[in-house]
C-alpha positions in Angstrom: 0.0 0.0 0.0 1.3 3.5 -0.9 0.8 6.3 1.5 1.6 10.0 1.2 4.2 11.7 3.3 2.6 14.3 5.6 5.4 16.7 5.1 6.1 16.7 1.4 2.9 14.9 0.2 4.9 12.6 -2.1 3.7 9.0 -2.5 5.8 6.7 -0.4 5.8 3.0 -1.3 5.9 0.3 1.5 9.6 -0.4 1.1 10.5 3.2 1.6 8.3 4.0 4.6 9.9 5.2 7.9 7.7 5.2 10.9 8.3 7.7 13.7 7.4 7.2 17.4 4.8 10.0 17.0 2.9 7.8 14.5 3.8 9.6 11.3 5.0 7.6 8.3 7.2 9.4 5.8 10.0 8.9 3.4 13.6 8.8 4.6 14.6 12.4 3.7 11.5 13.8 5.5 12.1 11.4 8.4 15.6 12.8 8.9 14.3 16.4 8.7 11.4 15.6 11.1 13.5 14.0 13.8 14.5 17.3 15.5 11.0 18.6 15.8 9.1 15.3 16.4 6.2 15.9 18.8 7.2 12.9 20.9 11.0 13.0 21.2 12.4 16.0 19.3 14.4 18.7 20.9 12.0 21.3 19.3 8.8 19.3 20.1 6.6 22.4 20.2 7.1 22.7 16.4 6.0 19.1 15.9 2.8 19.7 17.9 1.9 22.4 15.4 2.4 19.9 12.5 -0.9 18.1 13.3 
């Protein structure tokens, strides 16, 4: 099943999906960018809270 990355809206196939602890699924480049402001474990978590 393909899903869309919540950050860049690109289609992400199953084999390229990266799941974050916050429940978001995204491609690897967006996952790396999202890590610092993840609502669950990022150092700038307040930004991640606004992403929802």
